[in-house]
C-alpha positions as CSV (number, residue, x, y, z in Angstrom):
1,X,-110.1,43.0,105.6
2,X,-109.5,46.1,107.6
3,X,-106.9,45.5,110.3
4,X,-107.7,48.6,112.4
5,X,-110.7,48.8,114.8
6,X,-112.8,51.9,114.7
7,X,-112.9,53.0,118.4
8,X,-114.8,56.3,117.8
9,X,-117.9,54.9,116.2
10,X,-120.2,51.9,116.2
11,X,-120.9,49.2,118.8
12,X,-118.5,49.2,121.7
13,X,-119.0,45.7,123.0
14,X,-118.0,43.9,119.8
15,X,-115.2,46.3,119.1
16,X,-113.7,45.8,122.5
17,X,-113.9,42.0,122.1
18,X,-112.2,42.3,118.7
19,X,-109.5,44.4,120.2
20,X,-109.0,42.4,123.5
21,X,-109.1,38.8,122.4
22,X,-106.0,38.9,120.3
23,X,-104.3,40.5,123.3
24,X,-105.5,37.7,125.5
25,X,-104.2,35.2,123.0
26,X,-101.0,37.1,122.7
27,X,-100.7,37.1,126.5
28,X,-101.3,33.4,126.8
29,X,-98.7,32.7,124.2
30,X,-96.3,35.1,126.0
31,X,-96.9,33.1,129.2
32,X,-96.1,29.9,127.4
33,X,-93.1,31.7,125.8
34,X,-91.8,32.5,129.3
35,X,-93.1,29.4,131.1
36,X,-91.7,27.1,128.5
37,X,-88.4,27.7,130.4
38,X,-89.9,26.3,133.6
39,X,-91.9,23.5,132.1
40,X,-89.1,22.1,129.8
41,X,-86.5,22.5,132.5
42,X,-88.8,20.7,135.0
43,X,-89.6,17.9,132.5
44,X,-86.2,17.3,130.8
45,X,-83.3,18.9,132.5
46,X,-81.0,16.9,134.8
47,X,-80.1,20.1,136.8
48,X,-81.5,20.0,140.3
49,X,-83.8,22.8,141.5
50,X,-83.8,24.5,138.1
51,X,-87.4,25.4,138.3
52,X,-86.9,27.2,141.6
53,X,-83.8,28.9,140.2
54,X,-85.8,30.4,137.3
55,X,-88.7,31.3,139.6
56,X,-86.3,33.2,141.9
57,X,-85.4,35.6,139.1
58,X,-88.9,36.7,138.2
59,X,-89.1,39.6,140.7
60,X,-85.7,40.9,139.7
61,X,-86.5,40.8,136.0
62,X,-89.8,42.7,136.6
63,X,-88.1,45.3,138.8
64,X,-85.6,46.3,136.2
65,X,-87.7,45.8,133.1
66,X,-91.0,47.3,134.2
67,X,-89.9,51.0,134.4
68,X,-89.1,50.9,130.7
69,X,-92.1,48.8,129.7
70,X,-94.1,51.6,131.4
71,X,-92.8,53.9,128.6
72,X,-94.6,51.6,126.1
73,X,-97.8,52.4,128.0
74,X,-96.9,56.1,127.5
75,X,-96.6,55.4,123.8
76,X,-100.0,53.8,123.7
77,X,-101.7,56.7,125.5
78,X,-100.0,59.5,123.6
79,X,-100.5,57.9,120.2
80,X,-104.1,57.0,120.8
81,X,-105.0,60.5,121.8
82,X,-103.1,61.9,118.8
83,X,-105.0,59.5,116.5
84,X,-108.3,60.7,118.0
85,X,-107.3,64.3,117.4
86,X,-106.5,63.5,113.7
87,X,-102.9,64.8,114.2
88,X,-101.0,62.8,111.6
89,X,-97.8,64.8,111.9
90,X,-97.7,64.3,115.6
91,X,-98.5,60.6,115.3
92,X,-95.6,60.2,112.9
93,X,-93.2,61.8,115.3
94,X,-94.5,59.7,118.1
95,X,-93.9,56.5,116.2
96,X,-90.3,57.3,115.5
97,X,-89.6,58.6,119.0
98,X,-91.1,55.5,120.5
99,X,-88.9,53.1,118.5
100,X,-85.8,55.2,119.4
101,X,-86.7,55.1,123.0
102,X,-87.2,51.4,122.9
103,X,-83.6,50.9,121.7
104,X,-82.2,53.3,124.3
105,X,-84.2,51.7,127.2
106,X,-83.2,48.2,126.1
107,X,-79.5,49.0,126.2
108,X,-79.9,50.6,129.7
109,X,-81.8,47.5,131.0
110,X,-79.0,45.2,129.7
111,X,-76.3,47.3,131.4
112,X,-78.2,47.4,134.7
113,X,-79.1,43.7,134.6
114,X,-75.6,42.5,133.9
115,X,-74.1,44.8,136.5
116,X,-76.5,44.2,139.4
117,X,-78.0,40.8,139.1
118,X,-75.6,39.1,141.6
119,X,-76.1,41.8,144.2
120,X,-79.9,41.7,143.9
121,X,-80.0,37.9,144.2
122,X,-77.9,38.3,147.4
123,X,-80.2,40.9,148.8
124,X,-83.2,38.6,148.2
125,X,-81.6,35.8,150.3
126,X,-81.6,33.5,147.3
127,X,-80.7,30.0,148.6
128,X,-77.2,28.9,147.9
129,X,-78.2,25.8,146.1
130,X,-79.9,27.8,143.3
131,X,-77.9,31.0,143.3
132,X,-75.4,30.2,140.5
133,X,-78.2,28.9,138.2
134,X,-80.3,32.0,138.9
135,X,-77.4,34.3,138.1
136,X,-76.6,32.5,134.9
137,X,-80.2,32.7,133.7
138,X,-80.4,36.4,134.5
139,X,-77.1,37.3,132.7
140,X,-78.3,35.6,129.5
141,X,-81.9,36.8,129.7
142,X,-80.8,40.5,130.0
143,X,-78.9,40.2,126.7
144,X,-82.2,40.0,125.0
145,X,-83.7,43.2,126.5
146,X,-83.0,45.5,123.5
147,X,-85.1,43.2,121.4
148,X,-87.8,42.8,124.0
149,X,-88.2,46.6,124.3
150,X,-88.4,47.0,120.5
151,X,-91.2,44.4,120.3
152,X,-93.2,45.9,123.2
153,X,-93.0,49.4,121.9
154,X,-93.8,48.3,118.4
155,X,-96.8,46.4,119.7
156,X,-98.0,49.5,121.6
157,X,-97.8,51.5,118.3
158,X,-100.0,48.9,116.5
159,X,-102.5,48.7,119.4
160,X,-102.9,52.4,119.6
161,X,-104.3,52.4,116.1
162,X,-106.5,49.4,116.7
163,X,-104.3,46.6,115.3
164,X,-103.9,43.8,117.8
165,X,-103.8,40.9,115.4
166,X,-100.3,41.3,113.9
167,X,-98.6,41.4,117.4
168,X,-100.4,38.1,118.0
169,X,-99.1,36.6,114.7
170,X,-95.5,37.7,115.5
171,X,-95.6,36.4,119.0
172,X,-97.2,33.1,117.9
173,X,-94.3,32.5,115.6
174,X,-91.5,33.6,117.9
175,X,-93.1,31.7,120.8
176,X,-93.2,28.4,118.8
177,X,-89.5,29.0,117.9
178,X,-88.8,29.6,121.6
179,X,-90.3,26.2,122.6
180,X,-88.5,24.4,119.8
181,X,-85.2,25.9,120.8
182,X,-85.8,25.1,124.5
183,X,-86.3,21.4,123.5
184,X,-83.2,21.6,121.2
185,X,-80.9,23.0,123.8
186,X,-82.2,21.1,126.9
187,X,-82.8,17.7,125.3
188,X,-80.2,17.8,122.6
189,X,-77.3,19.3,124.5
190,X,-78.4,18.5,128.1
191,X,-78.3,22.2,128.9
192,X,-80.1,23.6,131.9
193,X,-81.2,27.2,132.7
194,X,-78.6,28.5,130.2
195,X,-80.3,26.6,127.4
196,X,-83.8,28.0,128.0
197,X,-82.4,31.5,128.6
198,X,-80.6,31.4,125.2
199,X,-83.8,30.1,123.6
200,X,-85.8,33.1,125.0
201,X,-83.2,35.6,124.0
202,X,-83.0,34.4,120.4
203,X,-86.8,34.4,120.1
204,X,-87.0,37.9,121.4
205,X,-84.6,39.1,118.6
206,X,-86.7,37.4,116.0
207,X,-89.9,39.1,117.3
208,X,-88.1,42.4,117.3
209,X,-87.0,42.0,113.7
210,X,-90.6,41.1,112.7
211,X,-92.2,44.1,114.4
212,X,-89.7,46.4,112.7
213,X,-90.5,44.9,109.3
214,X,-94.2,45.4,109.9
215,X,-93.7,49.1,110.8
216,X,-91.5,49.6,107.8
217,X,-94.3,48.3,105.6
218,X,-96.9,50.5,107.2
219,X,-98.5,53.4,105.4
220,X,-99.1,57.0,106.3
221,X,-98.0,58.4,109.7
222,X,-97.4,54.9,111.1
223,X,-94.7,54.0,108.5
224,X,-91.2,53.7,110.0
225,X,-88.6,55.5,107.9
226,X,-84.9,55.8,108.4
227,X,-84.9,59.5,107.4
228,X,-87.5,60.3,110.1
229,X,-85.8,58.1,112.8
230,X,-85.0,60.4,115.6
231,X,-86.1,61.5,119.1
232,X,-88.5,64.4,118.8
233,X,-88.4,66.4,122.0
234,X,-92.1,67.2,122.4
235,X,-93.3,63.7,121.6
236,X,-90.6,62.0,123.7
237,X,-91.5,64.2,126.7
238,X,-95.2,63.3,126.1
239,X,-94.3,59.6,126.1
240,X,-92.3,60.0,129.3
241,X,-95.0,62.1,130.9
242,X,-97.5,59.2,130.5
243,X,-95.1,56.4,130.7
244,X,-92.9,57.1,133.7
245,X,-95.7,57.0,136.3
246,X,-96.8,53.7,134.8
247,X,-93.3,52.4,135.0
248,X,-92.8,53.6,138.5
249,X,-96.0,51.8,139.5
250,X,-94.7,48.6,138.0
251,X,-91.4,49.0,139.8
252,X,-93.2,49.4,143.1
253,X,-95.3,46.3,142.4
254,X,-92.0,44.5,141.7
255,X,-90.4,45.8,144.9
256,X,-93.4,44.7,147.0
257,X,-93.2,41.3,145.2
258,X,-89.5,41.1,146.0
259,X,-90.4,41.5,149.7
260,X,-92.9,38.7,149.3
261,X,-90.3,36.5,147.5
262,X,-87.8,37.3,150.2
263,X,-90.3,36.2,152.9
264,X,-90.7,32.9,150.9
265,X,-86.9,32.5,150.6
266,X,-86.6,32.9,154.4
267,X,-88.3,29.5,154.8
268,X,-85.3,28.0,153.1
269,X,-87.6,25.4,151.6
270,X,-87.0,24.4,148.0
271,X,-90.4,22.6,147.7
272,X,-92.1,25.8,148.7
273,X,-90.2,27.9,146.2
274,X,-91.0,25.4,143.4
275,X,-94.7,25.3,144.3
276,X,-95.0,29.0,144.5
277,X,-93.1,29.5,141.2
278,X,-95.4,27.1,139.4
279,X,-98.5,28.8,140.8
280,X,-97.2,32.2,139.9
281,X,-96.7,31.0,136.3
282,X,-100.4,29.9,136.2
283,X,-101.5,33.2,137.6
284,X,-100.2,34.8,134.5
285,X,-103.0,33.2,132.4
286,X,-105.6,34.9,134.5
287,X,-103.7,38.1,134.2
288,X,-104.2,38.0,130.4
289,X,-107.8,39.1,130.8
290,X,-106.7,41.8,133.3
291,X,-104.1,43.1,130.9
292,X,-106.2,42.8,127.7
293,X,-109.1,44.8,129.0
294,X,-106.9,47.3,130.8
295,X,-105.2,48.0,127.5
296,X,-108.6,48.1,125.7
297,X,-109.9,50.7,128.1
298,X,-106.8,52.8,127.9
299,X,-106.7,52.8,124.1
300,X,-110.5,53.2,123.5
301,X,-110.7,56.0,126.0
302,X,-107.5,57.6,124.7
303,X,-108.8,57.9,121.2
304,X,-112.3,59.1,122.3
305,X,-110.7,61.6,124.7
306,X,-108.5,62.9,121.9
307,X,-111.6,63.2,119.7
308,X,-113.5,64.9,122.6
309,X,-116.1,62.1,122.4
310,X,-116.8,62.0,126.1
311,X,-120.2,60.3,126.0
312,X,-118.6,57.0,125.0
313,X,-116.1,56.9,127.9
314,X,-118.5,55.7,130.6
315,X,-119.9,53.0,128.3
316,X,-116.3,51.8,127.5
317,X,-115.5,51.7,131.2
318,X,-118.6,49.7,132.0
319,X,-118.2,47.2,129.2
320,X,-114.5,46.6,129.8
321,X,-115.1,46.1,133.5
322,X,-118.0,43.7,133.1
323,X,-116.1,41.5,130.5
324,X,-112.8,41.5,132.4
325,X,-114.2,40.7,135.8
326,X,-116.3,37.9,134.5
327,X,-113.5,36.3,132.6
328,X,-111.1,36.7,135.5
329,X,-113.5,35.0,137.9
330,X,-114.3,32.1,135.5
331,X,-110.8,31.4,134.5
332,X,-109.4,31.8,138.0
333,X,-112.1,29.4,139.4
334,X,-111.5,26.8,136.7
335,X,-107.7,26.9,137.1
336,X,-107.9,26.5,140.9
337,X,-110.4,23.6,140.4
338,X,-107.9,21.8,138.2
339,X,-104.9,23.1,140.1
340,X,-103.2,19.8,140.9
341,X,-102.8,18.6,137.3
342,X,-101.9,22.1,136.1
343,X,-99.1,22.4,138.7
344,X,-97.8,19.0,137.7
345,X,-97.3,20.3,134.2
346,X,-94.5,22.4,135.7
347,X,-93.5,19.9,138.4
348,X,-94.0,16.4,137.1
349,X,-92.0,14.8,139.9
350,X,-93.1,17.1,142.7
351,X,-94.0,15.8,146.1
352,X,-97.6,16.2,147.4
353,X,-96.2,18.9,149.8
354,X,-94.9,20.9,146.9
355,X,-98.3,20.7,145.2
356,X,-100.0,21.8,148.4
357,X,-97.8,24.9,148.6
358,X,-98.8,25.8,145.0
359,X,-102.5,25.2,145.8
360,X,-102.3,27.5,148.8
361,X,-101.0,30.3,146.7
362,X,-103.6,29.7,144.0
363,X,-106.4,29.7,146.6
364,X,-105.4,33.1,148.0
365,X,-104.5,34.8,144.8
366,X,-106.0,33.2,141.7
367,X,-109.5,32.9,143.1
368,X,-109.6,36.6,143.9
369,X,-107.7,37.9,140.9
370,X,-110.9,39.1,139.3
371,X,-110.7,42.1,141.7
372,X,-107.5,43.1,140.0
373,X,-109.3,42.9,136.7
374,X,-111.6,45.8,137.8
375,X,-108.5,47.7,139.1
376,X,-106.7,47.5,135.8
377,X,-109.6,48.8,133.8
378,X,-110.0,51.7,136.2
379,X,-106.3,52.5,135.7
380,X,-106.6,52.2,131.9
381,X,-109.6,54.6,131.8
382,X,-108.0,57.2,134.0
383,X,-104.7,57.1,132.0
384,X,-106.6,57.3,128.7
385,X,-108.2,60.5,129.9
386,X,-104.7,61.8,130.3
387,X,-104.1,61.4,134.1
388,X,-101.2,59.0,134.4
389,X,-99.7,60.2,137.7
390,X,-102.9,60.0,139.9
391,X,-103.6,56.2,139.4
392,X,-99.9,55.5,139.9
393,X,-99.9,57.3,143.3
394,X,-103.1,55.5,144.3
395,X,-101.8,52.0,143.4
396,X,-98.4,52.6,144.9
397,X,-100.0,53.5,148.2
398,X,-102.9,51.1,148.3
399,X,-101.2,48.1,146.7
400,X,-97.4,48.3,146.9
401,X,-96.8,50.2,150.2
402,X,-99.7,48.3,151.8
403,X,-98.2,44.9,151.0
404,X,-94.8,45.9,152.4
405,X,-96.4,47.2,155.6
406,X,-98.4,44.0,155.8
407,X,-95.3,41.8,155.5
408,X,-93.5,43.7,158.4
409,X,-96.6,44.0,160.7
410,X,-99.5,41.5,160.4
411,X,-97.7,38.7,158.6
412,X,-95.1,38.0,161.4
413,X,-97.9,37.8,163.9
414,X,-99.8,35.0,162.1
415,X,-96.8,33.6,160.3
416,X,-98.6,31.3,157.9
417,X,-98.4,31.2,154.1
418,X,-102.1,32.1,153.8
419,X,-101.4,35.3,155.9
420,X,-98.6,36.2,153.5
421,X,-100.6,35.7,150.2
422,X,-103.8,37.2,151.4
423,X,-102.3,40.7,151.2
424,X,-102.8,40.5,147.4
425,X,-106.7,40.6,147.4
426,X,-106.9,43.0,150.3
427,X,-104.6,45.5,148.5
428,X,-106.7,45.1,145.3
429,X,-109.9,45.9,147.1
430,X,-108.4,49.1,148.7
431,X,-107.2,50.2,145.3
432,X,-110.5,49.6,143.5
433,X,-112.4,51.7,146.1
434,X,-110.1,54.7,145.8
435,X,-109.7,54.5,142.0
436,X,-113.5,54.5,141.5
437,X,-113.7,57.8,143.4
438,X,-110.8,59.2,141.4
439,X,-112.5,58.2,138.1
440,X,-115.7,60.1,138.9
441,X,-113.8,63.2,139.9
442,X,-111.5,63.2,136.8
443,X,-114.3,62.4,134.4
444,X,-116.6,65.2,135.6
445,X,-113.7,67.7,135.6
446,X,-112.8,66.9,132.0
447,X,-116.4,66.9,130.9
448,X,-117.0,70.3,132.3
449,X,-113.7,71.6,130.9
450,X,-114.6,70.3,127.4
451,X,-118.3,71.2,127.1
452,X,-118.9,74.3,129.2
453,X,-117.0,76.7,126.9
454,X,-119.0,75.4,123.9
455,X,-122.3,76.2,125.6
456,X,-121.5,79.9,126.4
């Protein structure tokens, strides 16, 4: 059976589904992979406030990691366009440059994470009763960053050529191992956040080894070879050109979320932090549809842009948007409807007040997250056409900066949790409006640039 999806020919709808659903499955497994820490600690650890301690680290992890994960987006865009052009030599250099960049970025993240975790927890007003546990979790977690980067860059390489199944298989296996190790360390040795952190780190290295083996066994321009393993200047700069804006956008999202987490920490309420952390974990399941069809739009548009097949781009845009928004709405609504039992999976001994805090966040964010689905598809399409900086600027201003302004202006006036969380859907709406205008301008510009010379 052919592993790669033909993005340049044939029906778009079925091809997008074949591409996206393994990513959705991968995303759900990755959520379980990450949230196994919270669920197992909440169920079996004797450590107090361990769930809140792990939840308090999320914004810091995203802040440091996301810049470099943005480079994997750059790999996806650059390689998809190269495949569309039929440039095998360029694709080969991109593959090897991407793997080299993953190792470099992973080492940098580990150094930054180990060096600044304590200071960042302090800046975020992390409560004293969870500070030590949060710091321990971060220090162990960041040791796994080189492996995490290798897996994510390797997955981007496979996605760019239409293979989303093997990343799913790899993550399925490593995720299962992660859960088993969590149980082994927490139940067998009565470890707390340190046990689940070590389980995550070990699993990340196993996933990295597996993705490297897959690339070594590839054929043609996608085969990873020691003799070709180097940073090619032109291809590395291309990855950075597309990837850095995506990474900076992710950083700004993380910074705005840190402000929100800091606002939550200021309540000095462990029940609130536990409820919010559990809800945030569930939000990730809705995000899988956002992420999957955002990646699908980026990769499909990237290949068709490289092949100068412009007529398929609006169809790809429309199909990805329709599927993503529908899934986001249905999944978000169902999860909110069954919010109480879902939150109790994370917090089996939680008080009703803790559950209410979690439901408040779910109502404001999860029920409206389908708007973000449309936004991510727009961003993917514009980046696939080759414009990575413009959507980054738009989302930084309409989402990240807007949320920070909201926290310091309107939120203090009202002062309720609802008034804090509602900045999410409002910022998504602003971004969708502006990005839609940008898409029409960019598409018409590229269409004219491509076809007018051929008609003279």
